[in-house]
mmCIF file of the N, C-alpha and C atoms, coordinates in Angstrom:
data_MODEL
# 
_entry.id   MODEL 
# 
loop_
_atom_site.group_PDB 
_atom_site.id 
_atom_site.type_symbol 
_atom_site.label_atom_id 
_atom_site.label_alt_id 
_atom_site.label_comp_id 
_atom_site.label_asym_id 
_atom_site.label_entity_id 
_atom_site.label_seq_id 
_atom_site.pdbx_PDB_ins_code 
_atom_site.Cartn_x 
_atom_site.Cartn_y 
_atom_site.Cartn_z 
_atom_site.occupancy 
_atom_site.B_iso_or_equiv 
_atom_site.pdbx_formal_charge 
_atom_site.auth_seq_id 
_atom_site.auth_comp_id 
_atom_site.auth_asym_id 
_atom_site.auth_atom_id 
_atom_site.pdbx_PDB_model_num 
ATOM 1   N N  . MET A 1 1  ? 0.818   -1.188 0.000   1.00 0.00 ? 1  MET A N  1 
ATOM 2   C CA . MET A 1 1  ? 0.000   0.000  0.000   1.00 0.00 ? 1  MET A CA 1 
ATOM 3   C C  . MET A 1 1  ? 0.864   1.254  0.000   1.00 0.00 ? 1  MET A C  1 
ATOM 4   N N  . ALA A 1 2  ? 1.923   1.249  0.745   1.00 0.00 ? 2  ALA A N  1 
ATOM 5   C CA . ALA A 1 2  ? 2.807   2.410  0.780   1.00 0.00 ? 2  ALA A CA 1 
ATOM 6   C C  . ALA A 1 2  ? 3.442   2.636  -0.589  1.00 0.00 ? 2  ALA A C  1 
ATOM 7   N N  . GLU A 1 3  ? 3.673   1.559  -1.331  1.00 0.00 ? 3  GLU A N  1 
ATOM 8   C CA . GLU A 1 3  ? 4.263   1.688  -2.655  1.00 0.00 ? 3  GLU A CA 1 
ATOM 9   C C  . GLU A 1 3  ? 3.324   2.427  -3.604  1.00 0.00 ? 3  GLU A C  1 
ATOM 10  N N  . GLU A 1 4  ? 2.023   2.202  -3.481  1.00 0.00 ? 4  GLU A N  1 
ATOM 11  C CA . GLU A 1 4  ? 1.053   2.874  -4.331  1.00 0.00 ? 4  GLU A CA 1 
ATOM 12  C C  . GLU A 1 4  ? 1.057   4.372  -4.072  1.00 0.00 ? 4  GLU A C  1 
ATOM 13  N N  . GLU A 1 5  ? 1.258   4.762  -2.835  1.00 0.00 ? 5  GLU A N  1 
ATOM 14  C CA . GLU A 1 5  ? 1.259   6.174  -2.482  1.00 0.00 ? 5  GLU A CA 1 
ATOM 15  C C  . GLU A 1 5  ? 2.496   6.888  -3.033  1.00 0.00 ? 5  GLU A C  1 
ATOM 16  N N  . ASP A 1 6  ? 3.564   6.142  -3.251  1.00 0.00 ? 6  ASP A N  1 
ATOM 17  C CA . ASP A 1 6  ? 4.805   6.724  -3.749  1.00 0.00 ? 6  ASP A CA 1 
ATOM 18  C C  . ASP A 1 6  ? 4.781   6.960  -5.260  1.00 0.00 ? 6  ASP A C  1 
ATOM 19  N N  . LEU A 1 7  ? 3.841   6.320  -5.960  1.00 0.00 ? 7  LEU A N  1 
ATOM 20  C CA . LEU A 1 7  ? 3.786   6.464  -7.407  1.00 0.00 ? 7  LEU A CA 1 
ATOM 21  C C  . LEU A 1 7  ? 3.306   7.862  -7.778  1.00 0.00 ? 7  LEU A C  1 
ATOM 22  N N  . PRO A 1 8  ? 3.842   8.433  -8.856  1.00 0.00 ? 8  PRO A N  1 
ATOM 23  C CA . PRO A 1 8  ? 3.356   9.753  -9.293  1.00 0.00 ? 8  PRO A CA 1 
ATOM 24  C C  . PRO A 1 8  ? 1.921   9.644  -9.792  1.00 0.00 ? 8  PRO A C  1 
ATOM 25  N N  . LEU A 1 9  ? 1.170   10.713 -9.606  1.00 0.00 ? 9  LEU A N  1 
ATOM 26  C CA . LEU A 1 9  ? -0.212  10.719 -10.053 1.00 0.00 ? 9  LEU A CA 1 
ATOM 27  C C  . LEU A 1 9  ? -0.259  10.802 -11.577 1.00 0.00 ? 9  LEU A C  1 
ATOM 28  N N  . ARG A 1 10 ? -1.167  10.036 -12.168 1.00 0.00 ? 10 ARG A N  1 
ATOM 29  C CA . ARG A 1 10 ? -1.333  10.085 -13.614 1.00 0.00 ? 10 ARG A CA 1 
ATOM 30  C C  . ARG A 1 10 ? -2.251  11.236 -13.964 1.00 0.00 ? 10 ARG A C  1 
ATOM 31  N N  . ARG A 1 11 ? -1.924  11.946 -15.005 1.00 0.00 ? 11 ARG A N  1 
ATOM 32  C CA . ARG A 1 11 ? -2.758  13.046 -15.453 1.00 0.00 ? 11 ARG A CA 1 
ATOM 33  C C  . ARG A 1 11 ? -4.026  12.493 -16.085 1.00 0.00 ? 11 ARG A C  1 
ATOM 34  N N  . THR A 1 12 ? -5.112  13.147 -15.827 1.00 0.00 ? 12 THR A N  1 
ATOM 35  C CA . THR A 1 12 ? -6.383  12.744 -16.398 1.00 0.00 ? 12 THR A CA 1 
ATOM 36  C C  . THR A 1 12 ? -6.466  13.256 -17.830 1.00 0.00 ? 12 THR A C  1 
ATOM 37  N N  . LYS A 1 13 ? -6.870  12.391 -18.733 1.00 0.00 ? 13 LYS A N  1 
ATOM 38  C CA . LYS A 1 13 ? -7.026  12.813 -20.121 1.00 0.00 ? 13 LYS A CA 1 
ATOM 39  C C  . LYS A 1 13 ? -8.347  13.547 -20.263 1.00 0.00 ? 13 LYS A C  1 
ATOM 40  N N  . ARG A 1 14 ? -8.302  14.686 -20.905 1.00 0.00 ? 14 ARG A N  1 
ATOM 41  C CA . ARG A 1 14 ? -9.496  15.507 -21.081 1.00 0.00 ? 14 ARG A CA 1 
ATOM 42  C C  . ARG A 1 14 ? -10.283 15.112 -22.319 1.00 0.00 ? 14 ARG A C  1 
ATOM 43  N N  . LEU A 1 15 ? -9.574  14.669 -23.342 1.00 0.00 ? 15 LEU A N  1 
ATOM 44  C CA . LEU A 1 15 ? -10.227 14.325 -24.595 1.00 0.00 ? 15 LEU A CA 1 
ATOM 45  C C  . LEU A 1 15 ? -10.085 12.838 -24.869 1.00 0.00 ? 15 LEU A C  1 
ATOM 46  N N  . GLU A 1 16 ? -11.156 12.294 -25.388 1.00 0.00 ? 16 GLU A N  1 
ATOM 47  C CA . GLU A 1 16 ? -11.110 10.897 -25.819 1.00 0.00 ? 16 GLU A CA 1 
ATOM 48  C C  . GLU A 1 16 ? -10.441 10.840 -27.184 1.00 0.00 ? 16 GLU A C  1 
ATOM 49  N N  . LYS A 1 17 ? -9.584  9.882  -27.381 1.00 0.00 ? 17 LYS A N  1 
ATOM 50  C CA . LYS A 1 17 ? -8.952  9.724  -28.684 1.00 0.00 ? 17 LYS A CA 1 
ATOM 51  C C  . LYS A 1 17 ? -9.942  9.046  -29.624 1.00 0.00 ? 17 LYS A C  1 
ATOM 52  N N  . LEU A 1 18 ? -10.135 9.642  -30.783 1.00 0.00 ? 18 LEU A N  1 
ATOM 53  C CA . LEU A 1 18 ? -11.024 9.068  -31.781 1.00 0.00 ? 18 LEU A CA 1 
ATOM 54  C C  . LEU A 1 18 ? -10.314 7.953  -32.531 1.00 0.00 ? 18 LEU A C  1 
ATOM 55  N N  . VAL A 1 19 ? -11.103 7.012  -33.014 1.00 0.00 ? 19 VAL A N  1 
ATOM 56  C CA . VAL A 1 19 ? -10.564 5.986  -33.900 1.00 0.00 ? 19 VAL A CA 1 
ATOM 57  C C  . VAL A 1 19 ? -10.523 6.630  -35.282 1.00 0.00 ? 19 VAL A C  1 
ATOM 58  N N  . LEU A 1 20 ? -9.341  6.982  -35.717 1.00 0.00 ? 20 LEU A N  1 
ATOM 59  C CA . LEU A 1 20 ? -9.188  7.739  -36.949 1.00 0.00 ? 20 LEU A CA 1 
ATOM 60  C C  . LEU A 1 20 ? -9.400  6.896  -38.203 1.00 0.00 ? 20 LEU A C  1 
ATOM 61  N N  . ASP A 1 21 ? -9.271  5.591  -38.075 1.00 0.00 ? 21 ASP A N  1 
ATOM 62  C CA . ASP A 1 21 ? -9.414  4.702  -39.230 1.00 0.00 ? 21 ASP A CA 1 
ATOM 63  C C  . ASP A 1 21 ? -10.807 4.786  -39.849 1.00 0.00 ? 21 ASP A C  1 
ATOM 64  N N  . THR A 1 22 ? -11.796 5.145  -39.063 1.00 0.00 ? 22 THR A N  1 
ATOM 65  C CA . THR A 1 22 ? -13.175 5.162  -39.557 1.00 0.00 ? 22 THR A CA 1 
ATOM 66  C C  . THR A 1 22 ? -13.557 6.495  -40.193 1.00 0.00 ? 22 THR A C  1 
ATOM 67  N N  . LEU A 1 23 ? -12.685 7.497  -40.104 1.00 0.00 ? 23 LEU A N  1 
ATOM 68  C CA . LEU A 1 23 ? -13.000 8.825  -40.614 1.00 0.00 ? 23 LEU A CA 1 
ATOM 69  C C  . LEU A 1 23 ? -12.403 9.046  -41.994 1.00 0.00 ? 23 LEU A C  1 
ATOM 70  N N  . GLY A 1 24 ? -13.141 9.783  -42.820 1.00 0.00 ? 24 GLY A N  1 
ATOM 71  C CA . GLY A 1 24 ? -12.643 10.152 -44.132 1.00 0.00 ? 24 GLY A CA 1 
ATOM 72  C C  . GLY A 1 24 ? -11.777 11.403 -44.035 1.00 0.00 ? 24 GLY A C  1 
ATOM 73  N N  . ILE A 1 25 ? -11.211 11.785 -45.159 1.00 0.00 ? 25 ILE A N  1 
ATOM 74  C CA . ILE A 1 25 ? -10.304 12.937 -45.180 1.00 0.00 ? 25 ILE A CA 1 
ATOM 75  C C  . ILE A 1 25 ? -11.022 14.206 -44.747 1.00 0.00 ? 25 ILE A C  1 
ATOM 76  N N  . ASP A 1 26 ? -12.214 14.465 -45.275 1.00 0.00 ? 26 ASP A N  1 
ATOM 77  C CA . ASP A 1 26 ? -12.952 15.676 -44.898 1.00 0.00 ? 26 ASP A CA 1 
ATOM 78  C C  . ASP A 1 26 ? -13.313 15.666 -43.412 1.00 0.00 ? 26 ASP A C  1 
ATOM 79  N N  . GLU A 1 27 ? -13.678 14.503 -42.894 1.00 0.00 ? 27 GLU A N  1 
ATOM 80  C CA . GLU A 1 27 ? -13.993 14.399 -41.463 1.00 0.00 ? 27 GLU A CA 1 
ATOM 81  C C  . GLU A 1 27 ? -12.757 14.652 -40.607 1.00 0.00 ? 27 GLU A C  1 
ATOM 82  N N  . LEU A 1 28 ? -11.615 14.173 -41.053 1.00 0.00 ? 28 LEU A N  1 
ATOM 83  C CA . LEU A 1 28 ? -10.369 14.418 -40.333 1.00 0.00 ? 28 LEU A CA 1 
ATOM 84  C C  . LEU A 1 28 ? -10.014 15.900 -40.340 1.00 0.00 ? 28 LEU A C  1 
ATOM 85  N N  . ARG A 1 29 ? -10.217 16.559 -41.465 1.00 0.00 ? 29 ARG A N  1 
ATOM 86  C CA . ARG A 1 29 ? -9.951  18.003 -41.533 1.00 0.00 ? 29 ARG A CA 1 
ATOM 87  C C  . ARG A 1 29 ? -10.893 18.779 -40.616 1.00 0.00 ? 29 ARG A C  1 
ATOM 88  N N  . ASP A 1 30 ? -12.164 18.365 -40.589 1.00 0.00 ? 30 ASP A N  1 
ATOM 89  C CA . ASP A 1 30 ? -13.122 19.006 -39.686 1.00 0.00 ? 30 ASP A CA 1 
ATOM 90  C C  . ASP A 1 30 ? -12.715 18.804 -38.232 1.00 0.00 ? 30 ASP A C  1 
ATOM 91  N N  . TYR A 1 31 ? -12.236 17.614 -37.930 1.00 0.00 ? 31 TYR A N  1 
ATOM 92  C CA . TYR A 1 31 ? -11.788 17.301 -36.575 1.00 0.00 ? 31 TYR A CA 1 
ATOM 93  C C  . TYR A 1 31 ? -10.600 18.188 -36.193 1.00 0.00 ? 31 TYR A C  1 
ATOM 94  N N  . ILE A 1 32 ? -9.671  18.373 -37.117 1.00 0.00 ? 32 ILE A N  1 
ATOM 95  C CA . ILE A 1 32 ? -8.522  19.251 -36.868 1.00 0.00 ? 32 ILE A CA 1 
ATOM 96  C C  . ILE A 1 32 ? -8.995  20.669 -36.588 1.00 0.00 ? 32 ILE A C  1 
ATOM 97  N N  . LEU A 1 33 ? -9.955  21.167 -37.343 1.00 0.00 ? 33 LEU A N  1 
ATOM 98  C CA . LEU A 1 33 ? -10.488 22.510 -37.117 1.00 0.00 ? 33 LEU A CA 1 
ATOM 99  C C  . LEU A 1 33 ? -11.130 22.625 -35.730 1.00 0.00 ? 33 LEU A C  1 
ATOM 100 N N  . GLU A 1 34 ? -11.869 21.604 -35.336 1.00 0.00 ? 34 GLU A N  1 
ATOM 101 C CA . GLU A 1 34 ? -12.473 21.601 -33.998 1.00 0.00 ? 34 GLU A CA 1 
ATOM 102 C C  . GLU A 1 34 ? -11.395 21.657 -32.915 1.00 0.00 ? 34 GLU A C  1 
ATOM 103 N N  . LEU A 1 35 ? -10.347 20.873 -33.088 1.00 0.00 ? 35 LEU A N  1 
ATOM 104 C CA . LEU A 1 35 ? -9.260  20.866 -32.107 1.00 0.00 ? 35 LEU A CA 1 
ATOM 105 C C  . LEU A 1 35 ? -8.549  22.215 -32.061 1.00 0.00 ? 35 LEU A C  1 
ATOM 106 N N  . LYS A 1 36 ? -8.305  22.809 -33.217 1.00 0.00 ? 36 LYS A N  1 
ATOM 107 C CA . LYS A 1 36 ? -7.654  24.124 -33.258 1.00 0.00 ? 36 LYS A CA 1 
ATOM 108 C C  . LYS A 1 36 ? -8.519  25.180 -32.573 1.00 0.00 ? 36 LYS A C  1 
ATOM 109 N N  . ASP A 1 37 ? -9.846  25.112 -32.787 1.00 0.00 ? 37 ASP A N  1 
ATOM 110 C CA . ASP A 1 37 ? -10.754 26.046 -32.118 1.00 0.00 ? 37 ASP A CA 1 
ATOM 111 C C  . ASP A 1 37 ? -10.688 25.878 -30.602 1.00 0.00 ? 37 ASP A C  1 
ATOM 112 N N  . GLU A 1 38 ? -10.610 24.641 -30.160 1.00 0.00 ? 38 GLU A N  1 
ATOM 113 C CA . GLU A 1 38 ? -10.523 24.381 -28.719 1.00 0.00 ? 38 GLU A CA 1 
ATOM 114 C C  . GLU A 1 38 ? -9.197  24.877 -28.157 1.00 0.00 ? 38 GLU A C  1 
ATOM 115 N N  . ILE A 1 39 ? -8.119  24.680 -28.889 1.00 0.00 ? 39 ILE A N  1 
ATOM 116 C CA . ILE A 1 39 ? -6.808  25.176 -28.457 1.00 0.00 ? 39 ILE A CA 1 
ATOM 117 C C  . ILE A 1 39 ? -6.833  26.692 -28.345 1.00 0.00 ? 39 ILE A C  1 
ATOM 118 N N  . THR A 1 40 ? -7.422  27.363 -29.323 1.00 0.00 ? 40 THR A N  1 
ATOM 119 C CA . THR A 1 40 ? -7.528  28.822 -29.292 1.00 0.00 ? 40 THR A CA 1 
ATOM 120 C C  . THR A 1 40 ? -8.320  29.282 -28.080 1.00 0.00 ? 40 THR A C  1 
ATOM 121 N N  . ARG A 1 41 ? -9.410  28.605 -27.784 1.00 0.00 ? 41 ARG A N  1 
ATOM 122 C CA . ARG A 1 41 ? -10.245 28.947 -26.633 1.00 0.00 ? 41 ARG A CA 1 
ATOM 123 C C  . ARG A 1 41 ? -9.479  28.786 -25.324 1.00 0.00 ? 41 ARG A C  1 
ATOM 124 N N  . VAL A 1 42 ? -8.740  27.700 -25.201 1.00 0.00 ? 42 VAL A N  1 
ATOM 125 C CA . VAL A 1 42 ? -7.981  27.434 -23.981 1.00 0.00 ? 42 VAL A CA 1 
ATOM 126 C C  . VAL A 1 42 ? -6.835  28.433 -23.831 1.00 0.00 ? 42 VAL A C  1 
ATOM 127 N N  . GLU A 1 43 ? -6.148  28.737 -24.933 1.00 0.00 ? 43 GLU A N  1 
ATOM 128 C CA . GLU A 1 43 ? -5.060  29.714 -24.868 1.00 0.00 ? 43 GLU A CA 1 
ATOM 129 C C  . GLU A 1 43 ? -5.574  31.096 -24.458 1.00 0.00 ? 43 GLU A C  1 
ATOM 130 N N  . ALA A 1 44 ? -6.758  31.473 -24.931 1.00 0.00 ? 44 ALA A N  1 
ATOM 131 C CA . ALA A 1 44 ? -7.351  32.754 -24.531 1.00 0.00 ? 44 ALA A CA 1 
ATOM 132 C C  . ALA A 1 44 ? -7.648  32.760 -23.036 1.00 0.00 ? 44 ALA A C  1 
ATOM 133 N N  . ASP A 1 45 ? -8.128  31.659 -22.515 1.00 0.00 ? 45 ASP A N  1 
ATOM 134 C CA . ASP A 1 45 ? -8.414  31.567 -21.080 1.00 0.00 ? 45 ASP A CA 1 
ATOM 135 C C  . ASP A 1 45 ? -7.126  31.631 -20.266 1.00 0.00 ? 45 ASP A C  1 
ATOM 136 N N  . ILE A 1 46 ? -6.079  31.001 -20.750 1.00 0.00 ? 46 ILE A N  1 
ATOM 137 C CA . ILE A 1 46 ? -4.777  31.079 -20.079 1.00 0.00 ? 46 ILE A CA 1 
ATOM 138 C C  . ILE A 1 46 ? -4.306  32.531 -20.037 1.00 0.00 ? 46 ILE A C  1 
ATOM 139 N N  . GLY A 1 47 ? -4.471  33.246 -21.147 1.00 0.00 ? 47 GLY A N  1 
ATOM 140 C CA . GLY A 1 47 ? -4.078  34.647 -21.186 1.00 0.00 ? 47 GLY A CA 1 
ATOM 141 C C  . GLY A 1 47 ? -4.842  35.484 -20.170 1.00 0.00 ? 47 GLY A C  1 
ATOM 142 N N  . ARG A 1 48 ? -6.147  35.262 -20.063 1.00 0.00 ? 48 ARG A N  1 
ATOM 143 C CA . ARG A 1 48 ? -6.953  35.987 -19.068 1.00 0.00 ? 48 ARG A CA 1 
ATOM 144 C C  . ARG A 1 48 ? -6.482  35.672 -17.658 1.00 0.00 ? 48 ARG A C  1 
ATOM 145 N N  . LYS A 1 49 ? -6.231  34.416 -17.397 1.00 0.00 ? 49 LYS A N  1 
ATOM 146 C CA . LYS A 1 49 ? -5.810  34.022 -16.050 1.00 0.00 ? 49 LYS A CA 1 
ATOM 147 C C  . LYS A 1 49 ? -4.430  34.579 -15.716 1.00 0.00 ? 49 LYS A C  1 
ATOM 148 N N  . GLN A 1 50 ? -3.540  34.616 -16.695 1.00 0.00 ? 50 GLN A N  1 
ATOM 149 C CA . GLN A 1 50 ? -2.219  35.205 -16.452 1.00 0.00 ? 50 GLN A CA 1 
ATOM 150 C C  . GLN A 1 50 ? -2.331  36.699 -16.155 1.00 0.00 ? 50 GLN A C  1 
ATOM 151 N N  . SER A 1 51 ? -3.238  37.376 -16.842 1.00 0.00 ? 51 SER A N  1 
ATOM 152 C CA . SER A 1 51 ? -3.449  38.802 -16.582 1.00 0.00 ? 51 SER A CA 1 
ATOM 153 C C  . SER A 1 51 ? -3.952  39.029 -15.168 1.00 0.00 ? 51 SER A C  1 
ATOM 154 N N  . HIS A 1 52 ? -4.897  38.197 -14.744 1.00 0.00 ? 52 HIS A N  1 
ATOM 155 C CA . HIS A 1 52 ? -5.426  38.315 -13.378 1.00 0.00 ? 52 HIS A CA 1 
ATOM 156 C C  . HIS A 1 52 ? -4.334  38.041 -12.347 1.00 0.00 ? 52 HIS A C  1 
ATOM 157 N N  . ARG A 1 53 ? -3.524  37.034 -12.621 1.00 0.00 ? 53 ARG A N  1 
ATOM 158 C CA . ARG A 1 53 ? -2.443  36.704 -11.690 1.00 0.00 ? 53 ARG A CA 1 
ATOM 159 C C  . ARG A 1 53 ? -1.430  37.840 -11.611 1.00 0.00 ? 53 ARG A C  1 
ATOM 160 N N  . SER A 1 54 ? -1.083  38.400 -12.758 1.00 0.00 ? 54 SER A N  1 
ATOM 161 C CA . SER A 1 54 ? -0.123  39.510 -12.778 1.00 0.00 ? 54 SER A CA 1 
ATOM 162 C C  . SER A 1 54 ? -0.667  40.706 -12.003 1.00 0.00 ? 54 SER A C  1 
ATOM 163 N N  . ALA A 1 55 ? -1.950  41.001 -12.183 1.00 0.00 ? 55 ALA A N  1 
ATOM 164 C CA . ALA A 1 55 ? -2.568  42.120 -11.467 1.00 0.00 ? 55 ALA A CA 1 
ATOM 165 C C  . ALA A 1 55 ? -2.559  41.844 -9.959  1.00 0.00 ? 55 ALA A C  1 
ATOM 166 N N  . ALA A 1 56 ? -2.877  40.630 -9.572  1.00 0.00 ? 56 ALA A N  1 
ATOM 167 C CA . ALA A 1 56 ? -2.886  40.281 -8.145  1.00 0.00 ? 56 ALA A CA 1 
ATOM 168 C C  . ALA A 1 56 ? -1.471  40.343 -7.579  1.00 0.00 ? 56 ALA A C  1 
ATOM 169 N N  . ASP A 1 57 ? -0.495  39.827 -8.325  1.00 0.00 ? 57 ASP A N  1 
ATOM 170 C CA . ASP A 1 57 ? 0.892   39.884 -7.865  1.00 0.00 ? 57 ASP A CA 1 
ATOM 171 C C  . ASP A 1 57 ? 1.351   41.329 -7.683  1.00 0.00 ? 57 ASP A C  1 
ATOM 172 N N  . ALA A 1 58 ? 0.983   42.206 -8.607  1.00 0.00 ? 58 ALA A N  1 
ATOM 173 C CA . ALA A 1 58 ? 1.373   43.605 -8.517  1.00 0.00 ? 58 ALA A CA 1 
ATOM 174 C C  . ALA A 1 58 ? 0.695   44.273 -7.318  1.00 0.00 ? 58 ALA A C  1 
ATOM 175 N N  . PHE A 1 59 ? -0.548  43.910 -7.066  1.00 0.00 ? 59 PHE A N  1 
ATOM 176 C CA . PHE A 1 59 ? -1.288  44.510 -5.964  1.00 0.00 ? 59 PHE A CA 1 
ATOM 177 C C  . PHE A 1 59 ? -0.724  44.094 -4.613  1.00 0.00 ? 59 PHE A C  1 
ATOM 178 N N  . PHE A 1 60 ? -0.377  42.824 -4.489  1.00 0.00 ? 60 PHE A N  1 
ATOM 179 C CA . PHE A 1 60 ? 0.076   42.296 -3.199  1.00 0.00 ? 60 PHE A CA 1 
ATOM 180 C C  . PHE A 1 60 ? 1.592   42.325 -3.042  1.00 0.00 ? 60 PHE A C  1 
ATOM 181 N N  . LYS A 1 61 ? 2.297   42.920 -3.972  1.00 0.00 ? 61 LYS A N  1 
ATOM 182 C CA . LYS A 1 61 ? 3.744   42.977 -3.910  1.00 0.00 ? 61 LYS A CA 1 
ATOM 183 C C  . LYS A 1 61 ? 4.173   43.839 -2.718  1.00 0.00 ? 61 LYS A C  1 
ATOM 184 N N  . ARG A 1 62 ? 5.133   43.340 -2.007  1.00 0.00 ? 62 ARG A N  1 
ATOM 185 C CA . ARG A 1 62 ? 5.638   44.082 -0.839  1.00 0.00 ? 62 ARG A CA 1 
ATOM 186 C C  . ARG A 1 62 ? 6.597   45.154 -1.288  1.00 0.00 ? 62 ARG A C  1 
ATOM 187 N N  . PRO A 1 63 ? 6.539   46.319 -0.613  1.00 0.00 ? 63 PRO A N  1 
ATOM 188 C CA . PRO A 1 63 ? 7.443   47.420 -0.986  1.00 0.00 ? 63 PRO A CA 1 
ATOM 189 C C  . PRO A 1 63 ? 8.897   47.118 -0.658  1.00 0.00 ? 63 PRO A C  1 
# 
């Protein structure tokens, strides 16, 4: 039991991997566009969160 606690935690996968063999070329391109849109959305959220963190860090910075 102690050995299990020593193991690093596995990251949870957010997206299910599709079986690509069943998709046609147009479907694969559509899938790529969906993924790119999701990446753009997540990157925008990261940018907002970094801005909030920077503002908080500046506010609470010690003189």
